[in-house]
N, C-alpha and C positions, 0 to 999 in steps of 0.2 A: 468571457471571463479570463483574466490573465492567470498564468501558472501559480502565482503566490496565493491568490484567492481560491483557486481550485484546490490547491494542496491543503489550505486551511479547512475547506469544506470536506475534503477527503478524510482528514484527521478527525474531524467532528463525527462523521458517519462511522468511521472505523471504530472509534471509542464507544459508540452506541451499539456496535455490532450489527449495524443496519446493512446487511449484505444486499438487500433489494435496491436501495437507493445508491449505495456505493457502486454497484455494477452500472448504474445509469450514468456515472461520470465517465465511463469508457465508451468509445465508439464501437460499433458492431464488430469491426475487424481488429480490435486492439490486441496487443501482445504484452504480456508481462513476462519478464525474464528474471526470475529469482535465482540468483547464482547457486544457492544450495539445493534448489529443487529442479530447475529447468524452465521450460517454456510453457506458458498457459496461453492459448490462443482463442480469441473470440469472447464477446461479452457474456454469453451464456456460460461458458466454461469458467470465466473469471468469477461470475456470480456463484457458481457451484464451489469453487475453490474457497472463497470467503466464507460461505455458509459452513462448509466442512471444517475450516480452521476455527471459526468462532465456536463451533460445537465441541471441538477437541481441546482448545487452548484458551486460557484466560489472558487475553492480549490487551495492552494499553499502549498507546503511542503518545509520548510526550515530545513536543517540538523543542529541539535545541536551536536550530537555525533553518531558515528558508532563504534560498537564493534564487534569483530569477535572471535569465538572460534571453531576451526575445520570447520564444515559445517554449523554452526549457526551464523547468523548475527543479530545484534540488532540495530535498528534505533531509536534514540530519536529525536523527531521533534517538530516543532511549525509552526504556520502559522502567517502571518503578523497581524492578528486580535487578537492574544493572545491565541488561542487554542493550547494545547500541548498534546502530546501523545507518545506512545512507541509501536513499532512494531517489532515482532520477525519473522525471516525468516529461515526456514529449507531448505537448498539447497542440492539437489542431482543431479548429472550429469549436472551441470551448469544451472539448472533450479530450480525455487521455487517449492518445494513439499508441504510445509505447511507454512502458515502465520497466526500469531495471533496478533491482534491489540487491544490496550487499549486507549480509549479516552472518553471524556464526550459527549454523543449524544446531550444533551440539549444545551450546549454551542456551539457545532458544528452547529446545526440547526439555532441558532440565529446569528451566526457570518459569515456564508458562503452563505446564500441564495443570489441569483441574485436579484439585485434591479430593 
């Protein structure tokens, strides 16, 4: 699966809040580096992170652009409340090996909390 297709699948599962299948897109030793949060290492920790975030926040990812260069994909995204960000995905053997996300934590916390 090339990065663009993988990212499209990632967005679909993210928007369904399907943390189980979302975690399966990552290899066992995957690392996510969310600049406002830090590092999350390993597929099981990534699964827990998504589960916790989906329980705490009302999150939707709308694709603005997807770029692909060999095994690297870049997702520019926004949510309906105006939060914007950019996420880079390093793909190996059809799974995400490394992900790095950039977004503003303060605006995220204010715009996505459950009411």
